[in-house]
C-alpha positions, 0 to 999 in steps of 0.5 A, a space after each residue: 505599617 506595623 498595625 496593618 501587617 498584624 490586621 493583615 497576620 489576624 485576618 489569615 488566623 482567622 480564615 485559614 480553618 474555615 478553608 480548610 475546614 472548606 476544604 475536607 467538606 469539598 473533597 471527603 472522597 478525595 482526602 483520606 480523613 482518620 479510619 478511611 480506606 485510600 481509594 484505589 488504583 482500580 477505582 480511580 480507573 474507573 471514577 475516571 472512566 479509564 479502562 473500564 471496559 473492553 471492547 473486542 470488534 471485527 471490521 471489512 473495508 478498504 483496509 481489508 478485514 481486520 481485528 480490533 480491541 479498543 478501551 476507555 481512557 477517560 470518558 470522552 475519549 477511547 484507545 483502539 489498537 488493531 491489525 488489517 490484511 487485505 485478502 489476494 484479490 487478483 486484478 486481470 490485466 493485458 498488455 501489447 507485446 510489440 517489435 520495434 526498432 531504434 527506439 519507435 514501435 514498428 509492425 513486424 511482431 507478425 514476421 518474428 512470430 513466424 519466424 520464431 515459430 519456425 525455428 523452435 515451435 514455440 509461440 508468442 502471445 500479442 498479449 500478455 496476461 498479467 495480475 494484479 494483487 492488493 499486498 497489505 498487512 497493517 497495524 492500526 492505533 487510533 484515538 477516537 475524540 466524542 465530542 457529543 455527550 450522547 458518545 455515537 460521533 467520534 472524530 479520530 486520528 492515529 496511523 497505521 503502519 506497515 510494510 511499504 509495498 502495497 500491490 504487484 503485479 506479475 504475468 500470469 503462469 500460462 504466458 510463461 512459454 512466450 515470455 521466454 520465447 521472447 528472450 531466446 528471440 532478443 538473444 538471438 538478435 543483439 547476436 545477429 545485429 552485433 558488430 562482430 557477428 560476421 567475423 565470428 560466423 568467419 572464425 568461429 563454427 555455428 554448431 559443432 564443425 559446421 560453418 554458416 554461410 557468410 550471403 546466409 548469415 548476412 541475409 540473417 542479420 539483415 533481416 533481424 535489423 529490419 525486423 528490431 526486438 520484441 519487448 512488452 509495451 507499457 507506455 512512452 518516456 516523456 520524449 516520446 519513446 516508447 518503454 519496452 518492458 523486456 522479460 527477466 532472466 526467469 522469462 517474468 515481468 512484474 511490477 511492485 507499487 510502494 508507499 511510506 511504510 507510516 501512514 497517519 490517519 485522521 477521519 470520523 466516525 458512528 457507533 451505536 448499540 445493537 442490543 438492550 443490554 448495550 453489548 453488541 455495537 455496530 459501526 463504521 469509520 471514514 478518513 484518509 491514510 496520508 500514503 507520503 505522496 503518490 504510490 512509486 511503481 516500479 518495474 523488475 528492470 527498475 523503471 518508475 511508471 510514475 515517470 512515463 506517459 501515455 500508460 497503456 491499459 488498467 495501470 494507465 487508469 490506476 496510475 491517473 487516479 493515483 496522481 489524482 487522489 494522493 492519498 487512501 480512502 479509508 471505510 470501514 464498518 465494525 461489529 464489537 462485543 463488550 465486556 
């Protein structure tokens, strides 16, 4: 036993100097020797390709217009950060104004239209024009991984973060008089069809010292009950009753589409030199933003359009598309300059 132990000690004593010498030879550039200058942090970063260049880029695509700064963090990876802004490009939409009684649409709109013109001189529009505008401003952070030696193709993972509102719709200004007239009519409808309306006619003056004739008051009530209320017919509830969107107190109708603020991203891309010195680069990226589900569209009165059926016009088309693709396809074209 002692002889074996002594042989092992002797073998280690012989091999150790050789191993130490080999280590000094193999790592001479990394291990400080006598009189050698220590390798600086900058030199180490340059050797490993960490932040040894800066790339400034401008991009355009489905996220809008963007600016980006990028730099390698290893020889096979690049970190990119930027901001994207979607220009407020308006998309026109129209909704039909309808009359309804007890939750059912009827054909009394023209009768109400004539009544309002006789009483106030205001004209009700049959079609309410609106415009839809994107409201997307996002910050992005991306990590590109280059699996091939030529460093053209890359796969990307990262995220977008921004406000949860991605779009809004609102009536155009020219519709304000008509929508205010709708508010006026619906307020009058509620007053005339209220259970205590006849009692008020008997007890209270209609204007100043003038009392409304009982027979006239009853005829007006009967007429308005047959005509019904007014509203913008956006779609139907699941039980089949129409959803009639009423103008807000200021005479507007609007809606907003919202998603998660934090949106993971996965995709791929390609880039290459535009000039012989490689300073100017061009490329593209394609992938998806994960919204966290179908965007939730809510009107100014709190109704969620996702819960409705038979949505009308372009809103119905957009909602069908969003339900079919609950992620946001992202395609960007980029031009950059490398310092």
